[in-house]
C-alpha positions as CSV (number, residue, x, y, z in Angstrom):
1,M,320.7,-203.5,-187.6
2,L,318.9,-200.2,-187.2
3,D,318.3,-200.9,-183.5
4,S,322.0,-201.5,-183.0
5,F,322.8,-198.2,-184.7
6,K,320.4,-196.4,-182.3
7,V,322.1,-197.9,-179.3
8,A,325.5,-196.9,-180.6
9,A,324.4,-193.4,-181.5
10,K,322.9,-192.9,-178.0
11,A,326.2,-194.1,-176.4
12,L,328.3,-191.9,-178.6
13,Y,326.2,-188.9,-177.8
14,A,326.5,-189.7,-174.0
15,G,330.3,-190.1,-174.3
16,L,330.7,-186.8,-176.2
17,V,328.6,-184.9,-173.7
18,A,330.5,-186.3,-170.7
19,G,333.9,-185.7,-172.4
20,L,333.0,-182.1,-173.3
21,A,331.6,-181.5,-169.8
22,A,334.8,-182.7,-168.2
23,L,336.9,-180.7,-170.6
24,G,334.8,-177.6,-170.0
25,G,335.5,-177.9,-166.3
26,L,339.2,-177.8,-167.0
27,L,339.2,-174.9,-169.4
28,V,338.4,-172.0,-167.1
29,N,339.8,-168.4,-167.1
30,D,343.0,-168.3,-169.3
31,T,343.6,-172.0,-169.4
32,G,344.2,-173.4,-172.9
33,F,344.6,-176.8,-174.4
34,G,348.4,-176.6,-174.0
35,D,348.0,-176.1,-170.2
36,I,346.1,-179.3,-169.7
37,T,348.3,-182.1,-168.2
38,A,348.4,-185.7,-169.2
39,G,346.5,-186.7,-166.0
40,Q,343.7,-184.3,-166.8
41,W,343.4,-185.7,-170.4
42,V,343.1,-189.2,-168.8
43,F,340.3,-187.8,-166.7
44,V,338.4,-186.4,-169.7
45,I,338.8,-189.6,-171.7
46,S,337.9,-191.9,-168.8
47,A,334.7,-189.8,-168.2
48,A,333.8,-190.2,-171.8
49,L,334.5,-193.9,-171.8
50,V,332.5,-194.6,-168.6
51,A,329.5,-192.6,-170.0
52,F,329.8,-194.5,-173.4
53,G,330.0,-197.9,-171.7
54,G,327.3,-197.3,-169.3
55,T,324.9,-196.0,-171.9
56,Y,325.7,-198.7,-174.4
57,G,324.7,-201.3,-171.9
58,L,321.3,-199.9,-171.4
59,K,318.3,-201.4,-173.3
60,N,316.2,-199.1,-175.3
61,A,312.6,-198.8,-174.2
62,Q,310.1,-200.4,-176.6
63,P,307.9,-197.7,-178.3
64,S,304.3,-197.8,-177.1
């Protein structure tokens, strides 16, 4: 169970970092959350989901 939690935590972290990076690229100068279009939100969410899914599928290395 603990190993499954580690995999999920790693994937959540990767999704969060990717989503915030995509959002940070949109929020430049005087742009606020209200100025972001629906298509841009889809981009942010899809970047987070791709990072989460890709990381969740990776196997953890065995400690040596």
